[in-house]
C-alpha positions as CSV (number, residue, x, y, z in Angstrom):
1,M,0.0,0.0,0.0
2,K,2.9,2.4,0.9
3,N,4.5,1.8,-2.5
4,L,1.2,2.4,-4.3
5,V,0.6,5.6,-2.4
6,S,4.2,6.8,-3.0
7,F,3.6,6.2,-6.7
8,I,0.4,8.2,-6.6
9,V,2.1,11.1,-4.8
10,L,4.9,11.1,-7.4
11,L,2.4,11.0,-10.3
12,V,0.3,13.8,-8.9
13,T,3.3,15.9,-8.1
14,L,4.6,15.5,-11.6
15,Q,1.2,16.4,-13.0
16,S,1.1,19.6,-10.9
17,C,4.6,20.5,-12.2
18,N,3.5,20.0,-15.8
19,Y,6.0,17.2,-16.2
20,F,3.3,14.6,-16.8
21,T,-0.3,14.7,-17.8
22,F,-3.2,12.3,-17.5
23,K,-5.4,14.3,-19.9
24,D,-5.6,11.5,-22.5
25,S,-5.0,8.6,-20.1
26,K,-7.6,6.2,-18.8
27,K,-8.7,7.1,-15.2
28,E,-7.1,4.9,-12.6
29,A,-9.2,4.1,-9.5
30,L,-7.8,4.3,-6.0
31,A,-10.9,3.2,-4.1
32,R,-14.5,2.0,-4.6
33,V,-17.6,2.1,-2.6
34,K,-20.3,0.1,-4.4
35,D,-20.6,1.7,-7.8
36,T,-18.8,4.9,-6.8
37,Y,-15.1,5.3,-7.5
38,L,-12.3,7.6,-6.3
39,Y,-9.8,8.3,-9.0
40,K,-6.2,9.2,-8.9
41,E,-6.9,12.6,-10.6
42,D,-9.3,13.5,-7.8
43,L,-6.4,13.9,-5.4
44,K,-4.4,16.4,-7.5
45,N,-5.6,19.4,-5.6
46,I,-4.9,18.2,-2.1
47,F,-1.1,18.5,-2.1
48,N,1.0,21.3,-0.7
49,A,4.4,21.9,-2.3
50,D,5.9,22.1,1.2
51,L,4.9,18.6,2.2
52,S,7.5,15.9,2.5
53,E,7.0,12.6,0.8
54,Q,6.1,11.0,4.1
55,D,3.6,13.7,5.0
56,S,2.1,13.4,1.5
57,I,1.6,9.6,2.0
58,L,-0.2,10.2,5.3
59,L,-2.3,12.9,3.6
60,V,-3.3,10.5,0.8
61,N,-4.2,7.7,3.2
62,S,-6.3,10.0,5.3
63,Y,-8.1,11.4,2.3
64,I,-8.9,7.9,0.9
65,N,-10.1,6.7,4.3
66,N,-12.3,9.7,4.8
67,W,-13.7,9.4,1.3
68,V,-14.7,5.8,1.9
69,K,-16.4,6.6,5.2
70,Q,-18.3,9.4,3.7
71,Q,-19.5,7.3,0.8
72,L,-20.6,4.5,3.1
73,L,-22.5,7.0,5.3
74,L,-24.1,8.6,2.2
75,S,-25.1,5.2,0.8
76,K,-26.7,4.2,4.1
77,A,-28.5,7.5,4.4
78,Q,-29.9,7.3,0.9
79,I,-31.3,3.8,1.7
80,N,-32.8,4.7,5.1
81,L,-34.0,8.2,4.1
82,E,-35.4,7.4,0.7
83,D,-38.9,8.6,1.7
84,N,-37.4,12.1,2.3
85,S,-35.6,12.4,-1.0
86,D,-38.0,15.0,-2.4
87,N,-37.6,17.2,0.7
88,F,-33.8,16.8,0.4
89,E,-33.9,17.7,-3.3
90,E,-35.9,20.8,-2.5
91,L,-33.4,21.8,0.3
92,V,-30.5,21.3,-2.1
93,K,-32.2,23.4,-4.7
94,K,-32.9,26.2,-2.2
95,Y,-29.3,26.0,-0.9
96,R,-28.0,26.2,-4.5
97,E,-30.1,29.3,-5.2
98,D,-29.2,31.0,-2.0
99,L,-25.5,30.2,-2.6
100,Y,-25.7,31.9,-6.0
101,I,-27.6,34.9,-4.8
102,N,-25.5,35.5,-1.7
103,S,-22.3,35.1,-3.7
104,Y,-23.6,37.7,-6.2
105,K,-24.5,40.1,-3.4
106,E,-21.1,39.7,-1.7
107,A,-19.4,40.4,-5.0
108,V,-21.5,43.5,-5.5
109,V,-20.9,44.8,-2.0
110,N,-17.1,44.2,-2.4
111,Q,-17.1,46.2,-5.6
112,Y,-19.4,49.1,-4.8
113,L,-19.6,49.6,-1.0
114,N,-18.0,52.7,0.3
115,Y,-15.8,51.5,3.2
116,E,-14.5,54.9,4.1
117,V,-15.9,56.0,7.5
118,T,-14.9,59.6,8.4
119,K,-14.9,61.2,11.8
120,E,-17.8,63.3,10.7
121,D,-19.8,60.1,9.8
122,I,-19.0,58.7,13.3
123,T,-20.0,61.9,15.1
124,N,-23.3,62.3,13.2
125,F,-24.2,58.7,13.8
126,Y,-23.4,58.9,17.5
127,N,-25.4,62.2,17.9
128,E,-28.4,60.7,16.2
129,N,-28.3,57.4,18.0
130,N,-26.6,57.9,21.4
131,Q,-29.7,56.9,23.4
132,N,-29.1,53.4,22.0
133,F,-25.6,53.3,23.4
134,K,-26.4,52.9,27.1
135,L,-23.8,51.0,29.1
136,N,-24.5,47.6,30.6
137,E,-21.3,47.7,32.7
138,E,-19.4,50.4,34.5
139,L,-16.4,52.0,32.7
140,L,-13.4,53.6,34.3
141,K,-10.5,55.8,33.3
142,L,-7.7,54.9,35.6
143,R,-4.1,54.2,36.2
144,Y,-2.5,51.6,38.5
145,I,0.8,50.0,39.4
146,K,1.7,46.8,41.3
147,I,5.0,46.8,43.0
148,G,6.9,44.8,45.5
149,K,5.7,45.4,49.1
150,N,9.3,45.7,50.4
151,L,10.8,47.5,47.5
152,A,13.7,49.8,48.6
153,N,12.6,52.7,46.4
154,K,8.9,52.2,47.0
155,S,8.4,55.8,48.3
156,E,9.9,57.3,45.1
157,L,7.6,55.2,42.9
158,I,4.6,56.2,44.9
159,R,5.5,59.9,44.5
160,L,6.0,59.5,40.8
161,F,2.7,57.6,40.5
162,N,0.7,60.4,42.3
163,S,2.3,63.2,40.3
164,S,0.3,64.9,37.6
165,K,3.5,66.0,35.7
166,K,4.2,64.3,32.5
167,K,7.9,64.1,33.2
168,D,7.2,62.2,36.4
169,L,5.0,59.8,34.6
170,D,7.7,59.3,31.9
171,T,10.2,58.6,34.7
172,L,7.8,56.1,36.2
173,K,7.5,54.3,32.9
174,A,11.3,54.2,32.6
175,R,11.5,52.3,35.9
176,E,9.3,49.5,34.7
177,I,11.9,47.0,36.0
178,F,10.6,47.7,39.5
179,I,6.9,47.4,38.4
180,K,5.2,43.9,38.4
181,S,2.3,45.1,36.3
182,S,0.7,48.5,35.4
183,H,-1.8,50.5,33.4
184,L,-0.7,54.1,33.0
185,N,-2.9,55.3,30.2
186,D,-5.8,57.0,32.0
187,S,-7.2,58.5,28.8
188,V,-8.9,55.3,27.7
189,W,-12.1,53.7,29.1
190,V,-11.8,50.2,30.7
191,K,-14.6,47.9,31.7
192,L,-14.9,47.3,35.5
193,S,-14.8,43.5,34.9
194,E,-11.4,43.9,33.2
195,V,-10.2,46.0,36.1
196,Y,-11.3,43.3,38.5
197,A,-9.5,40.7,36.4
198,K,-6.3,42.7,36.4
199,I,-6.5,43.8,40.1
200,P,-8.5,41.2,42.0
201,I,-7.8,42.9,45.4
202,L,-10.2,45.6,44.4
203,K,-13.1,43.2,44.6
204,N,-12.8,43.5,48.4
205,I,-13.8,47.2,48.3
206,D,-17.4,48.2,48.3
207,K,-18.4,49.2,44.8
208,Q,-19.9,52.5,45.9
209,E,-16.6,53.4,47.7
210,L,-14.5,52.3,44.7
211,L,-16.4,53.9,41.8
212,K,-15.8,57.6,42.5
213,N,-14.2,60.2,40.3
214,D,-10.7,61.2,41.4
215,N,-10.4,58.3,43.8
216,F,-7.1,57.1,45.1
217,I,-6.7,53.6,46.5
218,Q,-3.7,52.0,48.1
219,K,-3.9,48.4,49.0
220,E,-1.5,45.6,49.8
221,D,-1.3,41.9,50.2
222,S,1.4,39.6,51.6
223,L,3.7,40.3,48.6
224,S,2.6,43.4,46.7
225,L,1.5,47.0,47.0
226,Y,-1.3,48.2,44.7
227,L,-1.7,51.9,43.7
228,V,-4.9,52.8,41.9
229,K,-6.0,56.2,40.8
230,I,-9.5,56.4,39.3
231,K,-9.8,59.5,37.2
232,K,-13.4,59.1,36.0
233,V,-16.3,56.7,36.3
234,L,-19.3,56.0,34.0
235,N,-22.1,53.9,35.5
236,R,-24.5,51.4,34.1
237,N,-27.2,53.0,31.8
238,D,-25.0,56.0,31.2
239,I,-24.5,56.9,27.6
240,A,-21.3,55.2,26.3
241,P,-18.6,57.7,25.3
242,K,-18.0,58.1,21.6
243,S,-14.4,57.1,21.8
244,Y,-15.3,53.8,23.5
245,I,-17.8,52.7,20.9
246,T,-16.2,54.1,17.7
247,P,-15.3,50.6,16.4
248,S,-18.9,49.5,16.9
249,I,-20.2,52.6,15.2
250,K,-18.0,52.0,12.2
251,Q,-19.5,48.5,11.8
252,M,-23.0,49.8,12.2
253,I,-22.5,52.5,9.5
254,L,-21.0,49.9,7.1
255,H,-23.9,47.5,7.8
256,Q,-26.5,50.3,7.0
257,R,-24.6,51.2,3.8
258,K,-24.6,47.5,2.8
259,L,-28.3,47.1,3.4
260,Q,-29.1,50.3,1.5
261,L,-26.8,49.2,-1.4
262,L,-28.5,45.8,-1.7
263,K,-31.9,47.4,-1.5
264,N,-31.0,49.8,-4.3
265,I,-29.7,46.9,-6.4
266,E,-32.9,44.9,-5.9
267,E,-35.0,47.9,-6.9
268,T,-32.9,48.5,-10.0
269,L,-33.2,44.9,-11.0
270,I,-37.0,44.9,-10.7
271,E,-37.4,48.2,-12.5
272,D,-35.1,47.1,-15.3
273,A,-36.9,43.8,-15.7
274,Q,-40.3,45.6,-15.7
275,N,-39.1,47.9,-18.5
276,K,-37.9,44.9,-20.5
277,K,-41.1,43.0,-19.7
278,Q,-39.1,40.1,-18.3
279,F,-41.6,39.1,-15.7
280,E,-45.3,39.2,-15.0
281,I,-47.3,38.6,-11.8
282,Y,-50.7,37.0,-12.4
């Protein structure tokens, strides 16, 4: 079997390299299930040029075995579900039609859809629909660091963390070797669930005490010291900030454009067909 498969691999490889062709040759069968055959030429598209001979042999064996199993299952299904054949044919017909239509729509969208979404587009969409963007979870702007509890320069790191000066923040970032973990960009919104995942010790604080604007928290466990500075908080049911949902807005805008484009295409098809008297409704 190994020699046969090696021969098949060689022939198929030669064919793909245009050294050999089976165009005028009689088909050679590799496997049979009842009256259905798997031919050598059916395997020509399964090979990758990077595969070794051994890997190619394994691939051929796997393909043949899977083909046999599929044909046996199909044969058994056709026998046992013969009474449902009309329903299956209708489903196949519907699937084929949908496949053609959806492929055509996708091609049209790819060719004609305007994918450019400007800042003005985002702002207008946000202003018109912001009541639909209520938060289902608290958002925070914050910064935090986690450092060793007994670190020698702990006081200096705390001073730098609490400073509002850019140069002190840059100095703190430069001393990352002393920091176990951190989040120093307090200009972006972060979900409370993500904050809890990153700083589990905050779960021990009452939420009302934690979620305050300009709140500073200093906590420690047996090994580490946690410094957290919450700059701003948005609560559940507050309107989500535009910066936070900009990626979602872009997707919504593109989706609306896609629906409108497809609607216009359908209307144009109907109008054109009416003008050419290509259909009638009785």
